C-alpha positions in Angstrom: 121.4 114.1 121.6 119.1 115.0 118.8 119.7 113.5 115.4 120.0 115.4 112.2 118.5 114.3 108.9 121.6 112.7 107.4 122.1 110.7 110.6 118.5 109.6 110.6 118.7 108.4 107.0 121.7 106.2 108.0 120.0 105.0 111.2 116.8 104.1 109.3 118.8 102.0 106.7 121.1 100.3 109.2 118.2 99.2 111.5 115.8 98.1 108.8 113.3 100.9 108.7 113.8 102.6 105.3 115.9 101.7 102.3 116.6 103.5 99.0 114.2 102.3 96.3 115.8 100.1 93.5 119.1 100.4 95.3 120.5 97.3 93.6 120.3 99.1 90.2 121.6 102.5 91.4 118.3 103.6 92.9 115.4 105.7 91.6 115.3 109.2 92.9 112.8 109.9 95.6 111.6 106.3 96.0 111.9 104.5 99.3 111.3 100.9 100.4 110.2 100.2 104.0 112.0 97.4 105.6 110.7 95.0 108.3 110.7 97.6 111.1 109.5 100.4 108.8 106.6 98.4 107.5 105.6 97.5 111.0 105.8 101.1 112.2 103.8 102.4 109.2 101.1 99.7 109.9 101.0 100.7 113.5 100.6 104.4 112.7 97.7 103.6 110.3 96.0 101.2 112.8 96.1 103.8 115.6 94.7 106.6 113.3 92.0 104.2 112.2 91.3 103.2 115.8 91.0 106.8 117.0 89.1 108.4 114.1 87.1 105.5 112.7 86.7 102.7 115.3 86.3 104.9 118.4 84.3 107.7 116.7 80.6 107.0 116.6 80.1 109.4 113.7 82.6 107.9 111.3 82.9 104.9 108.9 85.7 103.6 106.6 86.3 103.2 102.9 88.9 101.8 100.5 88.3 103.5 97.1 90.1 102.8 93.8 93.3 104.4 92.9 92.3 104.6 89.2 89.1 106.6 88.5 87.2 107.9 85.5 89.1 110.9 84.2 85.9 113.0 84.5 86.5 112.9 88.3 89.6 115.0 87.9 88.0 117.3 85.5 85.2 118.0 87.9 87.4 118.4 90.9 89.6 120.9 89.0 92.8 118.9 89.1 93.2 118.6 85.4 92.9 122.4 84.9 94.5 123.8 88.0 96.6 121.2 89.8 99.8 122.7 88.6 103.1 124.1 89.9 104.9 127.2 88.3 108.2 126.0 86.9 111.3 127.5 85.3 114.5 126.0 84.0 118.0 127.5 84.7 119.5 128.1 81.2 123.0 127.7 82.6 122.8 124.3 84.4 119.5 123.1 83.0 117.9 122.3 86.4 114.2 122.9 87.0 112.8 124.8 89.9 109.5 125.9 91.4 109.4 129.6 90.9 107.1 130.3 93.8 109.6 128.6 96.1 112.4 130.7 94.7 110.4 133.9 95.4 109.4 132.8 99.0 113.0 131.8 99.8 114.1 135.3 98.7 111.4 137.0 100.7 109.4 134.8 103.2 106.8 137.6 103.7 105.5 137.2 100.1 102.5 135.0 99.4 103.9 133.5 96.1 101.0 131.1 95.8 98.7 133.9 94.8 101.1 135.4 92.2 100.4 135.1 88.4 102.9 133.6 86.1 103.7 137.1 84.8 104.2 138.4 88.3 106.5 135.5 89.2 108.5 136.1 86.0 108.8 139.8 86.7 109.9 139.2 90.3 112.7 136.7 89.2 114.0 139.2 86.6 113.7 142.3 88.8 115.4 140.8 91.8 117.9 138.7 89.8 117.1 135.6 91.7 119.9 132.9 91.8 119.7 129.3 90.7 120.1 127.2 93.9 122.2 124.8 91.9 124.7 127.0 90.1 124.1 130.6 91.1 123.1 131.7 87.6 120.5 134.3 86.9 119.1 133.3 83.5 115.8 131.4 83.7 113.3 130.3 81.1 109.8 131.8 81.2 107.6 130.4 84.0 105.1 127.8 82.9 102.5 125.6 84.6 103.4 121.9 85.2 100.6 119.4 86.0 101.3 117.3 89.0 99.2 114.2 88.1 100.8 111.0 86.9 99.2 110.1 83.5 98.8 106.5 82.4 96.4 104.6 80.1 93.8 101.9 80.4 93.3 99.3 77.6 95.1 96.4 76.0 95.7 98.2 72.6 97.8 101.3 72.7 95.9 103.1 70.0 92.6 102.5 71.7 93.8 103.1 75.3 92.0 105.7 77.4 94.1 108.3 79.2 93.6 108.0 83.0 95.5 109.3 86.1 96.9 108.0 89.3 94.9 109.7 92.0 96.8 112.7 93.5 94.6 112.5 96.7 92.3 110.1 98.4 89.5 112.6 99.0 87.7 112.4 95.7 87.0 108.7 96.2 85.2 109.6 99.4 83.1 112.3 97.7 82.1 109.9 94.9 80.9 107.4 97.4 79.1 109.9 99.7 75.6 108.9 98.5 76.4 105.2 98.4 77.7 105.1 101.9 75.0 107.3 103.3 72.3 105.1 102.0 73.9 101.7 102.6 74.8 102.5 106.2 71.7 104.6 106.9 73.8 107.5 108.2 72.4 110.8 109.3 74.3 114.1 109.1 76.8 114.7 110.7 79.0 111.8 109.8 82.5 111.2 108.4 84.1 108.8 105.9 87.8 108.0 106.3 90.3 106.1 104.4 94.0 105.3 104.2 95.6 104.9 100.8 98.3 105.7 98.3 98.4 108.9 96.3 100.7 110.1 93.6 102.0 113.6 92.7 104.7 114.3 90.2 106.5 116.7 92.5 109.2 118.6 90.8 111.1 119.4 94.0 110.7 116.3 96.3 113.2 116.0 99.1 114.0 115.8 102.8 114.1 112.0 102.8 110.5 110.7 103.0 109.0 114.1 103.8 108.0 115.0 100.3 107.7 112.1 97.8 105.9 111.3 94.6 104.3 108.2 96.0 102.9 108.6 99.5 100.1 107.4 101.8 97.3 109.6 103.2 95.1 109.1 106.3 92.2 111.3 105.3 88.8 112.0 106.7 85.9 113.9 105.1 83.4 114.9 107.7 79.9 116.0 106.4 77.9 118.4 108.4 75.0 120.9 108.1 75.9 124.2 106.6 76.3 126.8 109.3 77.8 124.2 111.8 81.1 123.6 109.9 83.2 126.0 111.9 82.3 124.2 115.2 83.2 120.9 113.7 86.4 122.4 112.3 87.5 123.5 115.7 86.6 120.0 117.1 88.9 118.3 114.5 91.7 120.8 115.1 91.6 119.9 118.8 91.2 116.1 118.2 94.0 116.0 115.6 96.4 117.9 117.9 95.6 115.6 120.8 96.2 112.5 118.7 99.8 113.8 118.0 100.4 114.4 121.7 99.1 111.0 122.6 101.5 109.4 120.1 104.3 111.0 121.9 105.1 114.2 120.0 106.1 117.1 122.3 103.9 120.2 122.4 107.1 122.3 122.0 107.7 120.7 118.6 104.1 121.3 117.3 102.7 124.6 116.0 99.1 125.4 115.0 99.2 127.7 111.9 95.9 129.3 111.0 95.7 130.5 107.4 94.9 134.1 106.9 91.9 134.9 104.7 94.0 135.8 101.7 95.9 132.5 102.0 92.8 130.3 101.9 92.1 128.0 98.9 89.2 129.1 96.8 87.0 126.3 98.3 87.9 126.8 101.9 86.5 129.1 104.6 89.0 128.0 107.3 92.2 126.1 107.2 94.8 125.3 109.8 98.1 123.4 109.5 99.7 121.6 112.3 103.4 122.0 111.8 106.2 119.9 113.3 109.7 121.0 114.1 111.8 118.9 111.7 115.6 119.5 111.6 115.1 122.0 108.8 112.5 123.9 110.8 108.7 123.9 111.2 106.9 122.3 108.3 103.5 121.0 107.6 102.5 117.7 109.2 98.7 117.8 109.2 96.2 120.0 107.3 92.7 120.6 108.6 90.4 122.4 106.1 86.8 123.5 106.0 86.0 122.8 102.3 82.4 124.1 102.3 80.3 122.2 99.8 82.7 122.8 96.9 83.6 119.1 96.1 80.0 117.8 96.3 78.7 120.7 94.2 81.4 120.2 91.5 80.6 116.5 91.2 76.8 117.2 91.2 77.2 119.7 88.4 79.5 117.6 86.2 77.7 114.3 86.8 74.2 115.7 86.6 73.3 113.6 89.6 71.9 115.0 92.8 74.2 114.6 95.8 71.9 116.5 98.1 71.1 115.1 101.5 67.5 114.9 102.8 67.4 115.9 106.4 64.6 113.9 108.1 64.4 116.3 111.0 64.1 119.5 109.1 62.5 118.0 105.9 65.0 120.0 103.8 67.5 119.1 101.2 71.0 120.5 101.1 74.6 119.8 100.1 76.6 119.2 103.3 79.6 121.2 104.2 82.8 119.2 104.7 85.7 119.3 107.2 88.9 117.5 106.0 91.7 116.5 108.3 94.4 115.1 106.0 97.6 113.6 107.4 100.5 112.0 105.5 101.7 108.6 106.9 105.3 109.2 105.9 105.5 112.7 107.4 104.2 111.4 110.7 106.6 108.4 110.5 109.5 110.8 110.1 108.3 113.1 112.9 108.0 110.1 115.3 111.5 108.9 114.5 113.0 112.3 115.1 111.0 112.7 118.3 111.8 109.2 119.7 115.5 108.9 118.8 117.7 109.5 121.8 121.4 108.8 122.6 122.1 108.4 126.3 125.3 108.1 128.3 124.8 105.5 131.0 126.3 105.5 134.5 128.9 103.0 133.4 130.0 105.4 130.6 128.4 103.4 127.8 126.2 105.1 125.2 122.9 103.6 124.2 120.5 104.4 121.4 117.0 104.6 122.8 114.1 104.8 120.4 111.4 106.0 122.9 108.3 105.1 120.8 104.9 104.7 122.5 104.6 100.9 123.0 101.6 100.9 120.7 103.8 102.2 117.9 106.8 99.9 118.5 107.4 97.4 115.6 108.0 94.6 118.2 106.3 94.7 121.6 108.6 92.2 123.2 111.9 90.5 122.6 112.5 86.9 123.9 116.1 86.4 124.9 117.7 83.1 126.2 120.3 84.0 128.8 122.4 81.1 127.4 121.5 79.6 124.1 122.5 76.0 124.8 120.8 75.9 128.2 117.8 78.1 127.7 117.3 78.4 123.9 114.6 75.6 123.6 112.4 77.1 126.3 112.9 80.6 124.9 111.9 79.5 121.4 108.7 77.9 122.7 107.9 81.0 124.8 108.3 83.2 121.7 106.0 80.9 119.7 103.3 81.2 122.3 103.6 85.0 122.8 103.7 85.7 119.1 100.1 84.6 118.8 99.1 87.7 120.8 101.9 90.2 120.3 104.5 91.2 117.7 107.5 89.4 119.2 111.1 88.8 118.1 113.6 86.2 119.2 117.3 87.0 119.6 120.1 84.6 120.8 123.2 86.3 119.3 125.8 88.0 121.5 125.8 88.6 125.2 122.6 89.7 127.0 123.8 93.3 127.3 124.3 93.7 123.6 120.9 92.2 122.9 119.3 94.7 125.3 121.0 97.5 123.4 119.8 96.2 120.0 116.2 96.1 121.2 116.5 99.6 122.8 117.8 100.9 119.5 114.7 99.8 117.5 112.1 100.8 120.2 111.1 97.4 121.6 109.5 98.3 124.9 110.0 95.0 126.7 112.6 92.2 126.8 112.0 88.9 128.4 115.0 86.8 129.5 114.7 83.1 130.0 117.2 81.9 132.6 117.9 79.2 135.2 115.0 80.2 137.4 112.7 80.1 134.5 113.4 76.4 134.2 112.7 75.9 137.9 109.6 77.9 138.5 108.3 79.1 135.1 108.9 82.8 135.8 110.8 85.2 133.6 112.8 88.5 133.9 110.9 91.4 132.2 113.0 94.4 131.4 111.5 97.8 130.7 113.2 99.7 127.8 112.7 103.2 129.2 113.7 102.6 132.8 115.9 99.5 132.3 114.3 98.1 135.5 113.5 94.4 135.8 110.7 92.4 137.4 109.9 88.7 137.5 106.5 87.4 136.3 105.0 84.1 135.2 103.9 83.7 131.6 100.2 84.6 132.2 101.1 87.8 134.2 103.8 88.6 131.7 101.4 88.6 128.7 98.7 90.5 130.5 101.2 93.2 131.7 102.7 93.8 128.2 99.2 93.9 126.5 98.1 96.5 129.1 101.1 98.7 128.5 100.6 98.6 124.7 97.0 99.9 124.9 96.7 103.3 123.1 
């Protein structure tokens, strides 16, 4: 049985994956805290992305840039002037709405992103669009709303400088392009990747953790010679798609959506979104864009510093073109939970929740279970302490062994090790597989080796 969004929110809370932010004080809209299992799953997602696109890729290196940057960065990148959403308020119920979304919902064939404020206003009046909240037809004129969070830097309010929380991680990479190229003696083509928090003052966040104001990005900027960008663009489309398949997402739930020429951003000459089939339909999971040399050129113009690369083979200088695969941690987290969650009816009529995560993603790789707490607990505790040095492991002694198996199945633990009478006699243990529920006996060394091999990504 597939789970719907409401059921998944309840499951995520009840099993320690995701909690409402500030719940003790009534919550804060669109904020979420990641519990013990959620934090572990997020970390595993990030580690596997880093492993695939940084560690295993001979072209790429990593970065961790600052969240707070000189405001001139956002002026140069265009965020201060153009990082806006068209908004309008319903005069009847006083709710605020994105006008482009209202238009697209009324007619999905319209490219509302390219419409002017005047054209959006005219469409709303002509077609008497309804307020999604109250059904009214009376809206305020459409206006632009900047999506960046503004704060200040300085100990005295009067002298504080206005700065912004970064709305994307990409600009930190562009600012460090020259530093990294020189320090690491890199030759084109090469990429710089980073994982980090970004902030956008979204007016219409929603669908649980899918669209939030505070989120994490796994982002790569790949620098290449002009004229070679489309080849690299196709390479990263293929590699990104394969990464999702390797994590366990089904091909039937993924869709490659190439942007038509009229849909491209002004800085892009090719863009593809990989959409996932969420419960509300296909929606963007991963964006891959060929950004040309727009960002480096903007920063070169505004900073008055050359960002050109000297090619030692051709003895020419040029601004590299850039391929950007950008993936949201939370969106992938959500897709993986939807994909992995299963409810199964067993031969004995019982129902089990089975979170069929790839072992490399599972928050715990192994659960250590004493068959009987009084007789086997001490040996099980000692085994847990030894295995936990090498693998994320959990110890559970509460309830009968069947219930403990079910608990581990429900949170995605791929293996359970039971300490029993025979363990005390010959040092072997029962190893149970989450997916098949089959059991084998192994000694401790073979047990550890087997689990580690199964958890390789």
